N, C-alpha and C positions, 0 to 999 in steps of 0.2 A: 504494500499500499504506499503511495506517495505521500510525502509530508510537504505541507505549505506552511511557510513561517509568515505570520503577519507582524510587520515591524512598525511599531508606533513610538515616535519621538514624543516626549512629555516634558512640559515645564509649567508647573503651577496649574495642573489640570485636575485637581481633586474632585470635581463636579462631574467629570466625564469618564473617570477610570472604570466604574462599574457598568456604565452604559455601553462602553466599548466592549467589555468582556462579554456582556450578555448578548449584543448584537452579533458579534463575531461567533460566538459559541452557538448560537442559534442557526447561523448559516451552515456550520459544519454538521450540526445535528439533522439538518433538513437537505438543502440544495447540495452540499458538498460532503455528504456522509461517506462517500467511498475514499476520502482523503483524511489523513491525520492532521490535526492542527497543532500549530505552535503559535503562541502569542507573545512576542517579545517587545516588552517595553524598554526603551533607553531613555533614562531620565537625566535631564540636564540641570541637576542640583536644585530641584524644586524647593521652595521655601514654605510650602503649605504642607498639607498631609498626603500629597500625591505618593510618596515613596512608601509610607505606611500602608496606604490602600493597596499598592501593588505588591508589597511583601505579603499582605494577608491572602491576596489571590494566589500567590506562588506557593503558599502553604496548603491552600484548599485544593489547588489543581496543579499538578506537576507539568501540565502542558504550557502553563504560564512561566515565561522566563523574564529575567530582568537584568539590565546592566545600569548600574548607577555611576555616572561620571563624577570624578572628583571635583569639578567645579563647572560653571557654565561655559561651555565652549562655543556657543553660538548654534543657531538653528541649522544652518547648512552643514557644518561639520558633524553634529551629532546624528543628523539624518542620515548622511552618507556612511558614517562608521556604523551605525546600527544596521544598515542594510548589508555591509560587508560581513558582519557577525552572524548573519542568519545561517541556520544549519539545515533547513529543509531542501527539498528538490527544486523548490521555487520559492520566492519571497515576494510579498506585497508590501510596499511602502505606502502607509496611509497615516493621516495626521489626526490627533486627539480632538480637534475641534469638531469632528464629524461632518464637516462641510462637504467632504468627498465621501458619498454614502457607501458603506461596506456592501450594500446589496449589488453594487456593480461587479464585485469580485467574481461571482460565478461566470459572468460573461467573459471576464479576462482569462479565467481557468479554461473556458472552452476553446478560446483562441490559442492558448498555450498548448493544449493538447493537440490542436491542429498542426503544430510544429513551429509556432512563433516563440522565440526565446525572450523577446520583449514584448510587452503589451502595455501601451500607455493610455492613460485616461485623459480624454480631451473635453474641456469644459465648453460644450455647445451653448449652454445657457447658464445664468447664474442668478441666484436671489440675493446676492450681497448688494451693496450700494451701486447704483448705476454709475455713479461718478467713478468709483474704484474700478469697475469692470471696464468702463471706457478707458481709463488710464492704463490698465493692464493691456488692453487691446492695442493701444498706440505703441506701448513699450515692445510687445511681441512683434509687431510689424516693423518697428524701428530696428530690432536686433536681427529680425530675418533679413532685412535689406542690407545691413552692414557686416554681417557675419560671413566669415570665409567658408563656413559649412551651413549646411541647412539647419534651421532652427525650428522646433516644434512649438507652434502657436498654441496658447491656452493649456499648457502642459506644465504642472507644477511639481512633478515627481511621483504622483500618485499613479502606480502602475505595478505590474507583475514582471519579475525578473527571474530568468532561469538560473540555476546554480552555476551553470558554465559561464554565464556573463558576470555573476557576482564574483567568481574565481578570478576573472580578469580585473575586476575593479580593485580586488585585494592586492593585486601586483603593482598598482600604481604607487608611485612614491610622491604623492602630491599632498602637502599639508593644508592646501586650500582648495578642495574639490568643488567642482561645479557639476552636479549630477546631471541637470537637464541638458547642459552642453555635451557631457560625455555620452549620454544616450544617443544624441543626434550625431555625434562625431564618430565614435568608435563602436557604437552598438550594432547588433546584428539586424537583419530585416525585421522590422516590427509590424505589429498590428495596432490599430487604434480603435478604442472604445469610447463612444460619446456618451455624456451624462450631463445632468443638470445639477450644478453645485448648489448646495443649500446654505442657509444662514447658519452661523454658529448657534447651536442649541443651548449650551449651558457655559457658564463662566465667561471671563473676559479675555480678549486676545492679549498676549504679551507683546505684539508687534506694534511698533510705533514708526513714526516717520523715518527715524535713523536706521531701524532694522530693515524697512523696506528699501531704503537707500543702499544699504550694505548688500542686499541680494541683488539689487539692480546693477549696482557698480560691479559686483563679482561677475554677472553675465556679461556685462559690456567688455570688461577688461580681460576675461578669460576666453572669449570667442571671437573677438574682433580687434584689428589693427586699425580700423577705418578712421577712428577719432584722431589717432596720432598722424595718420596720412593726410587727414583734412586739415590738421593744424600746419603740416608742412606745406601743402599746397596753398593754403590761404595765406601763409606767411610769405610764400614766394609771390603770390599775387599782390599782397600789399606792398611788399618791397618794391616790385616793379612799378606800381601805381605811384608810390611815394617818390621814386627815382625820376619818373617822367614829370611828375609835378614840380619837382626841384629844378629840373632842366627848364621847363616852361617858365617857372617863376624867375630863374636867373636871366633867361633871355628877355622877358618883358622888363625886368628891372634895368637891364643894360641898355634897352632901346629907350626907355623913358624913365631915366633915373629919378627925376625930380617929381614926377607926378604919379607914378605907379606906387600903390601901397598894397603890400602883401595881404594885409587883413588879419587883424587879432583874432576875430572870430574863426576864420578858417584854420588858423594855427591851432586853437584851443579845441576845435571839433576833431581835427586830425589827431592830436595827441591823446584825447580821451577815447576816441574810437580804437586807435591802434592799441592803447593801454588796456582797454577792456577786453579786446580779443586776446591779448597776451596773458592777462590773468585768468580768463576762462579756460585756455588751453594749458596753462601751467597747473590749474586745479586737476584737470583730467590726466595730465602728465604724472601728478602726484599719486593719483589713484593706481596707475600702472605700476609705478615704482614701489609703492607700498605692498602690492601683491607680489612683485618680484622679490622684495625684501622677505616677506613671510616664506615664500617658497625656498629661497635660498638658505634660510636658517634651519630647514628641515625639522621643525618642530613636529612631534607626534600629533595626529588629527585630534585625538581624545586620550585623556588619561583616566582610566577606570578606578573607582573606589572599590567596587566588588560586583560580582555577577552572581545570579541564582538560577538554578535548575538548567544551566548551560552544560551541554555535553563537552564542548571543545573549550580548552583555555585560551585566554587572549594571547598567550605567548606561543601556542602550538604553531607549527610551521604548516603550511599547506603542502 
């Protein structure tokens, strides 16, 4: 009998833990009864009673597994690491807010059994804020346009991954992994399952503007050089324009030295425009350098505090 591991990253999700367990367990008792279930929670140093509730579940049901991170390593790192620690024949990454409904999983398993080693969930509709959905749509389209590789629109990581693909992820030596980009860039031929994203049922999201910004910048800097190239070309263009204006100004001044006035307004506008462009792209350059710096230091993705009900130790070689 094949085993499917459901990987759920958590951070202050005490109101959702029991609900996750009950809905996933119900799936395996009914629609997925021919498969063995593993439910792996990877907790990112929650400050509420999330860990206590997870521990209680691990004691009641040995199919429930847990990895407790030593501290908060961030959403992207924790999600990726949890996926690489899955021990089943396939793993499903889903999120504790339950916006991506577990009831989609049987459709993913069906595609997996057809031979697809990656099955991604695509949000065709969403009940979240229309403004947020619009912003996400613009971001995905922008990323698709500027990426060197194909990018998957409205895909947030929710999907099924065969053990063979997870094995390849474990080989990567990247302390700042971007799962969505990796699935598009190095993943096998995939199937797509559309679904409607729900609103968060319980609790408050821990995502704020800066966390959304971090994920967005990770996507941009991990999958595209377009912004840097844009800065180069724009810089070359502005330099050429400024050089031509300087030549024209010099000629006009020489022709009519007494009456021709260069114009303070023109100078100020030019300085502020060029300065603004420089500062904007210096900021983007800083994002790239920060990511390079983190990758160069070769820090571990996550440090574990402990793990429960796991068959494989975190130091075991593949």
